[in-house]
Structures are given as C-alpha cells and as structure tokens.
C-alpha positions in Angstrom: -284.0 47.3 111.3 -284.6 43.5 111.7 -287.0 43.4 108.4 -284.0 45.2 106.1 -281.4 42.7 107.7 -283.6 39.9 106.7 -284.3 41.5 103.1 -280.3 42.1 102.7 -279.5 39.0 103.7 -282.1 37.3 101.2 -280.5 39.1 98.5 -277.0 38.0 99.5 -278.3 34.3 99.3 -280.0 34.8 96.0 -276.9 36.6 94.4 -274.0 34.5 95.8 -273.5 32.2 92.9 -273.0 35.2 90.8 -270.7 37.1 93.0 -268.6 33.9 94.7 -264.9 34.7 94.5 -265.7 38.4 93.9 -263.7 41.2 95.8 -264.9 44.0 97.6 -262.6 46.8 96.7 -264.9 49.8 98.3 -267.6 50.1 100.6 -269.5 53.1 100.7 -272.8 54.1 102.3 -274.8 57.3 102.7 -278.4 57.6 104.8 -281.0 58.0 102.9 -284.4 59.5 104.3 -287.1 56.8 104.5 -289.8 59.5 105.1 -290.7 62.7 103.4 -288.9 65.8 104.5 -290.5 68.4 107.0 -290.2 70.7 104.5 -289.6 70.2 100.5 -289.9 73.5 99.3 -288.3 76.8 100.7 -288.2 79.9 98.8 -287.4 78.9 95.1 -285.8 75.6 95.8 -287.5 72.1 96.0 -286.5 69.0 97.2 -286.8 65.9 94.7 -286.5 62.1 94.6 -284.2 60.8 97.6 -283.9 64.5 99.0 -287.3 64.8 99.4 -287.5 61.4 101.2 -289.3 59.5 98.2 -288.0 56.0 98.6 -289.2 52.8 99.2 -288.9 51.7 102.6 -288.0 48.3 102.4 -285.4 48.5 99.7 -284.3 52.2 99.7 -285.1 51.9 96.1 -285.8 55.3 94.8 -285.1 55.8 90.9 -288.7 55.5 90.0 -290.0 58.2 92.5 -286.8 60.3 91.7 -288.0 60.4 87.7 -291.8 60.7 88.8 -291.1 63.7 91.3 -288.7 65.5 88.9 -290.7 65.5 86.1 -294.0 66.7 88.0 -291.7 69.6 89.3 -290.4 70.7 85.9 -293.7 70.3 84.7 -295.5 72.7 86.9 -292.5 75.1 86.6 -293.1 75.3 82.8 -296.8 75.7 83.6 -296.3 78.6 85.9 -293.7 80.4 84.4 -296.2 81.3 81.5 -293.9 80.2 78.8 -291.1 82.1 80.4 -292.6 85.3 81.1 -292.8 85.2 85.0 -290.5 83.7 87.9 -292.2 81.0 89.7 -291.7 81.5 93.8 -292.4 78.9 96.5 -296.3 78.8 96.1 -295.7 77.5 92.8 -293.4 74.9 93.6 -296.0 73.9 96.2 -298.7 72.7 93.9 -296.4 69.9 92.5 -296.4 68.4 96.3 -300.0 68.2 96.3 
C-alpha cells in the first residue's frame, strides 16, 4: 500500500496547478481486484476486464485489459458458435483464458 500511496501523492503533486481552487463534490471508490479471480468462467458466464482481475497493480488502470479480454472472449465465442449453429459451453469459454 505504501507504494500506491507514494504513486498517488506524486500524481497529486503533478496535477496541483491544474486542480488548484477546485472543489471535491463527491468521493466514490470501489475495490478493484488486483489479481486474477480464482474462477473466470462458470457455466456459460465469463468474467472480463476488471471483474476478472485484469488490472495494472500500481495504477489500477484496466481499460486496455478490459477491451482486450472482451475482444478475445467475443472472438472465441463467434468462432465456437460455428456461425450461430451451436451454443457455446464453459469449455469453449475457457479457451479465451488460455
């Protein structure tokens, strides 16, 4: 946590001239998993992006990983449905993780 706090303080220092005089009107935070979840596929549901724990630990940034994992999963589903002629199952979804 000390590393993250140091990182956050550095960001505040770099941005202080731009946000000086600004007003905090709402503070909101939600925990983001910092490591892959123990399971990412169950039945025909799969986790992608932040939900799957695909984030950069030091910054919490995850938009790239969300887009990448979402695209990989979607491409896998399209390929496995054989042009919409079959329904995917959990084994099909596991392939995008590997």
